[in-house]
C-alpha positions, -999 to 999 in steps of 0.1 A, spaced: -1 -1 -2 14 33 -9 -5 66 4 -20 89 -21 3 118 -14 35 97 -14 51 117 -41 46 151 -23 57 139 12 86 122 -2 95 154 -24 93 177 8 114 155 30 141 154 3 141 193 4 129 199 40 150 171 56 138 150 84 124 155 121 113 193 114 83 208 131 78 224 93 59 189 81 30 187 103 23 224 102 22 222 65 -3 193 70 -26 211 89 -27 243 67 -31 220 35 -58 194 38 -43 184 2 -7 189 0 -3 185 -37 -20 217 -38 10 236 -20 35 212 -38 21 221 -75 19 258 -67 47 281 -70 72 304 -52 46 331 -45 24 304 -26 55 287 -7 66 319 8 29 332 15 23 299 38 50 317 61 64 285 70 96 282 49 127 301 47 142 312 16 165 285 15 138 262 18 119 278 -11 154 274 -32 159 240 -25 119 229 -33 128 251 -68 157 230 -77 145 194 -65 128 176 -93 98 150 -85 119 126 -102 135 115 -71 101 108 -55 90 88 -82 124 65 -78 119 60 -45 84 46 -49 95 24 -76 120 9 -53 95 4 -27 75 -14 -52 105 -34 -62 110 -42 -23 74 -49 -15 76 -18 11 45 0 21 47 40 20 24 54 50 22 94 46 14 117 76 -21 126 58 -32 91 54 -63 80 76 -39 46 87 -13 71 100 -7 63 138 -25 92 158 1 88 186 27 95 157 9 126 144 10 137 180 43 145 185 60 179 174 81 165 147 63 136 130 80 120 101 61 128 69 68 95 53 72 62 71 86 32 51 71 -2 63 82 -37 57 57 -63 74 28 -52 92 26 -23 115 1 -30 142 -27 -7 152 -6 9 177 -34 36 187 -57 7 199 -29 -15 217 -9 -15 246 27 -11 230 59 -7 252 93 2 239 124 -12 252 158 3 248 194 0 263 230 -3 260 248 -20 229 276 -34 254 247 -55 274 259 -81 301 243 -109 303 217 -101 334 206 -73 308 201 -95 276 183 -121 300 160 -97 314 153 -77 282 144 -110 267 121 -119 292 102 -88 294 100 -88 255 86 -126 257 62 -120 290 50 -89 275 39 -104 243 24 -134 257 2 -106 276 -9 -94 241 14 -64 244 36 -50 213 69 -43 215 91 -16 199 128 -10 199 157 0 175 169 -33 162 204 -24 176 230 -50 191 227 -60 227 195 -48 244 172 -38 216 179 -74 200 173 -90 229 138 -78 233 128 -85 197 140 -119 202 120 -124 230 91 -112 213 92 -133 185 101 -165 208 67 -159 222 50 -155 189 44 -115 197 45 -85 176 76 -63 179 82 -29 157 118 -25 146 127 14 139 157 18 119 184 49 119 188 41 81 170 27 54 150 -7 58 172 -23 32 204 -5 43 230 -36 50 238 -20 84 241 -44 111 242 -76 91 244 -94 122 205 -89 126 194 -96 92 181 -127 100 165 -114 131 146 -80 109 133 -107 83 114 -126 111 101 -96 125 84 -87 92 62 -119 94 41 -109 124 53 -73 130 74 -45 111 103 -32 100 101 6 98 120 39 89 114 74 78 146 71 59 142 60 20 151 19 15 189 21 8 200 52 29 229 46 50 227 55 87 244 87 99 252 98 136 224 123 139 195 93 122 199 75 154 187 100 179 160 113 157 148 78 155 143 76 191 114 103 190 93 76 168 103 45 196 89 67 222 59 82 202 47 45 191 49 35 227 27 40 259 56 33 279 93 33 276 115 5 294 155 14 300 173 -19 304 212 -11 314 219 24 301 252 42 306 250 80 312 258 88 278 236 63 264 208 71 232 188 51 256 185 80 279 173 101 248 142 83 242 136 85 277 135 120 280 115 123 249 88 98 263 84 118 294 84 151 270 55 130 253 39 125 284 46 86 283 57 65 314 92 56 316 108 24 335 142 14 346 154 -22 351 169 -23 387 205 -30 385 239 -27 400 264 -1 402 283 -12 370 287 18 342 259 1 321 234 11 348 246 42 356 221 63 334 193 39 346 201 41 381 201 80 379 168 83 362 156 62 393 171 81 418 159 115 400 124 103 402 120 102 363 119 66 357 96 38 380 120 13 393 113 -25 382 122 -56 388 99 -74 361 75 -72 336 44 -72 359 57 -41 374 49 -26 339 16 -40 333 7 -29 367 9 6 356 -15 -1 332 -41 -17 349 -66 -36 327 -52 -22 294 -36 -55 284 -54 -92 277 -41 -122 293 -41 -155 282 -34 -172 316 -1 -170 335 31 -168 320 59 -192 336 82 -167 338 112 -188 353 110 -211 328 116 -192 294 137 -210 271 172 -191 264 184 -213 237 193 -182 216 206 -158 240 240 -168 231 234 -158 195 223 -123 205 250 -99 190 266 -73 216 288 -43 209 326 -52 219 323 -86 216 316 -117 196 286 -138 207 293 -168 182 332 -177 192 337 -192 228 371 -200 235 375 -226 259 389 -217 293 420 -238 303 432 -231 340 474 -233 344 493 -239 376 528 -222 378 545 -254 360 521 -246 329 504 -276 336 470 -277 324 444 -284 355 414 -301 346 394 -294 377 401 -269 405 387 -291 437 388 -270 474 403 -299 498 397 -278 528 382 -300 555 356 -274 571 345 -256 543 312 -239 552 293 -214 540 300 -180 550 269 -166 567 258 -129 556 254 -105 582 232 -69 585 256 -43 588 250 -16 612 249 22 617 234 26 581 217 58 579 187 45 562 151 63 567 129 45 588 112 24 561 147 10 545 160 3 577 131 -17 581 127 -37 549 165 -45 553 164 -59 592 136 -83 575 153 -90 546 177 -124 551 195 -150 531 163 -166 521 147 -151 489 118 -132 498 89 -118 476 80 -82 474 46 -85 481 54 -108 514 76 -81 526 49 -54 520 19 -80 535 43 -87 567 58 -55 571 23 -33 564 41 -10 541 22 -4 506 44 -19 477 51 12 461 70 24 493 89 -8 497 99 -6 460 113 25 465 131 14 496 143 -18 478 156 5 449 178 26 481 193 -7 495 201 -20 462 218 12 452 237 12 485 246 -25 478 228 -39 512 204 -64 487 203 -82 454 172 -86 436 165 -118 419 142 -131 392 105 -130 401 109 -97 423 123 -116 452 155 -99 474 181 -114 495 208 -96 518 239 -91 501 
């Protein structure tokens, strides 16, 4: 499907550029954009939207370039959805700089009428981050939620694969053309996404990535989402741009609780600043949206298959080659097994630290938690403390390296 006015909107993006508020202003001023595009310089100047430089570019740009892009999309089987098309997502139109054109491979879900969650994070993900991104993508999909991410290495890729493993719907928003060979490692994943979801971009099919395309792409991820989840984000991570855009757009922002590693510094800061809701698993996300999601029964969250986790590409290391570990002693003789032969080997009992200067609620929760994993709901019930206060205090305790969060919203003393 190619929108009626595709030729004109593509022509405008080729002259005015991407990520500009001028597109929306033109759309609101001209019910039929063809009338504007086929008029002359006098009309272009009279509209009060374009600069002299814009008008000069329009005058020197042929419609042939638009037709070439349309023909290329026809050849590749891509849809072209324009801003004035009735099928254009309202949630995307509502931002200040909606894309004039969206190129689509696959089937874009009805994001206006379906709970949709964006999942973003670092390309240099740890196993903890990959596992949780995959699990959250999987579990949300099982509950009928569509997921959105950027198709990048690390966290993005894990969330997409989790959704695919659950036969869910996921949307990949590229920072280049859909047909661009950038990130060949994920080519198979992108192809799989188009079977149930969509790979989309505001850039023509063969457009190569540029540094400023990726931050611009993030506004589309946040716009399509009802909420955005940050999983492992450094202080300069692009995922924080997505989170900031989501806040500006009035969306919920969540951040997975993490340790004090550099991968979590940015997301942990958001929690401390109060600009992100701390989460430990997917139910924390669903609870924020009450009854907006459909359930197909309980998801066995602790028994999700992770067969393809090892194949998830991560920036800075190759997941496809594993060198066998060989331990050697001082005589360079390989050691096949390391055995602790101490006679009285006992696990060291963990004790609560003293004089921590915690607030009353946090101290009460810390004293309650032991070496035995305890669920957050049990903490709330036994101590008669509301769940949101328990979660806030647990965040503080984890930041201070006093407790450890386990899967399934359980905690132990550290």
